[in-house]
C-alpha positions, 0 to 999 in steps of 0.5 A, a space after each residue: 674911395 678914392 679923392 678926387 685929387 687922386 684920381 686926376 692923374 693921367 686923366 685925358 677925358 672928364 665927363 661932367 653932367 654926361 658930357 665928355 671933354 677932352 682934357 687940356 690942362 690938368 694940374 693935381 693940386 697940392 700945397 702950392 695952389 690956391 683956392 683960384 688957381 685952375 686945376 683942370 681945363 677941358 673942351 668938347 668941341 667949341 665949349 669950354 670948362 676950366 676948374 679952380 681948386 675950390 670948385 674941386 676942394 671937398 667933391 663927394 666921392 660917389 660910390 659908381 667912381 665919380 664925384 659930386 662938386 660943392 656946385 652939384 655937378 656930377 665928374 667922372 675922370 676918365 683915361 685913355 688907353 693905347 692899343 697896341 
């Protein structure tokens, strides 16, 4: 199973508890990020969400490709495809 931080690369959308958000800011955590650094910001209409490193650290990878955060939220990262 892929760790959440590895799956974050190039995620255009994030599905959180059944709601699709468009990723506006994404920073894959590294040795320089601390617990309260924002690593993901996303919007869905007028709704906004921000996740910190603390929110995503220790996320449990699920067999279906999703992740369960410590908060209990279910998260799935989605990369858009370009059609030529």
